[in-house]
C-alpha positions in Angstrom: 0.0 0.0 0.0 1.8 3.1 -1.3 0.1 6.0 0.4 -1.6 4.3 3.3 -0.4 3.7 6.9 -2.0 1.2 9.3 -4.3 2.5 11.9 -3.4 0.9 15.2 -4.1 3.2 18.1 -7.3 2.5 20.1 -8.0 6.3 20.4 -8.0 6.6 16.6 -10.5 3.8 16.2 -12.8 5.3 18.9 -12.6 8.7 17.3 -13.8 7.2 14.0 -16.6 5.3 15.7 -17.9 8.4 17.4 -17.3 11.2 14.9 -16.8 9.5 11.6 -19.3 9.0 8.8 -20.6 5.5 8.5 -22.1 3.2 5.9 -22.9 -0.5 6.1 -24.3 -3.5 4.3 -24.7 -7.1 5.1 -21.0 -7.9 4.8 -19.1 -4.8 6.0 -19.4 -1.5 7.9 -17.1 1.3 6.9 -16.3 4.4 9.1 -14.4 7.3 7.6 -13.1 10.7 8.7 -10.8 13.3 7.1 -7.4 13.3 8.9 -5.9 16.5 7.5 -2.7 14.9 6.2 -1.6 13.8 2.7 -1.8 10.1 3.5 -4.6 7.8 4.4 -4.8 5.4 7.3 -6.5 2.0 7.2 -7.8 0.0 10.2 -9.4 -3.4 10.1 -11.7 -4.9 12.7 -12.5 -8.6 12.7 -14.3 -9.8 15.8 -13.5 -13.1 17.5 -17.1 -14.0 16.9 -16.2 -14.5 13.2 -14.2 -17.6 13.9 -10.8 -18.9 14.9 -7.6 -16.9 14.2 -7.1 -18.6 10.8 -10.5 -17.3 9.5 -10.0 -13.8 11.1 -6.5 -13.4 9.6 -7.8 -14.6 6.2 -10.5 -11.9 6.4 -7.9 -9.2 7.2 -5.7 -10.3 4.3 -8.7 -10.2 1.9 -9.8 -6.8 3.0 -6.2 -5.4 2.9 -5.9 -6.8 -0.7 -9.1 -5.2 -1.8 -7.9 -1.9 -0.5 -4.5 -2.3 -2.1 -5.9 -3.1 -5.5 -8.1 0.0 -5.5 -5.9 2.3 -3.4 -5.3 4.7 -6.3 -9.0 5.3 -6.7 -9.4 6.5 -3.1 -9.1 10.1 -2.0 -6.0 10.8 0.1 -6.0 12.1 3.6 -8.8 9.9 5.0 -8.9 7.6 8.1 -10.8 4.5 7.3 -11.9 1.6 9.5 -13.5 -1.5 8.0 -15.5 -3.8 10.2 -16.2 -7.3 9.0 -19.7 -8.7 9.7 -20.3 -12.4 10.3 -21.7 -12.9 6.8 -18.4 -11.8 5.3 -16.6 -15.0 6.4 -18.4 -17.2 3.8 -18.5 -14.5 1.1 -16.6 -14.8 -2.2 -13.7 -12.4 -2.8 -15.7 -10.6 -5.6 -18.7 -10.1 -3.3 -16.5 -8.6 -0.6 -14.8 -6.4 -3.2 -18.1 -5.2 -4.6 -19.5 -4.5 -1.0 -16.4 -2.6 0.0 -16.4 -0.4 -3.1 -20.1 0.2 -2.9 -19.7 1.5 0.7 -16.7 3.6 -0.3 -18.7 5.3 -3.1 -21.6 5.9 -0.8 -19.2 7.7 1.6 -17.7 9.7 -1.3 -14.2 8.2 -0.7 -13.5 7.5 -4.3 -12.0 9.9 -6.8 -14.3 11.0 -9.5 -13.7 9.4 -12.9 -12.1 11.8 -15.4 
């Protein structure tokens, strides 16, 4: 991920949950908030309710890959937290990708096509 840093601090996650814009569907919930810098920060939340560590880590890798593939389309300077819902564990990669991009468009996180 070229212009993205991992979001790791609990305070940053809490700030996004309380003050950020949110959008959700049956697979994912996305929180976003402008951070005032030139780079974006990505945080992923996968609850222990979703399964054992293998399944949770696989979900994190899939979400990170979806973001990496489409990173150039996202506006810079945004803090982004993606929360995986239980239905996302059994979802195909393409369905996850479509759900993630749909939520990003709904939150106006994508650059406008030229």
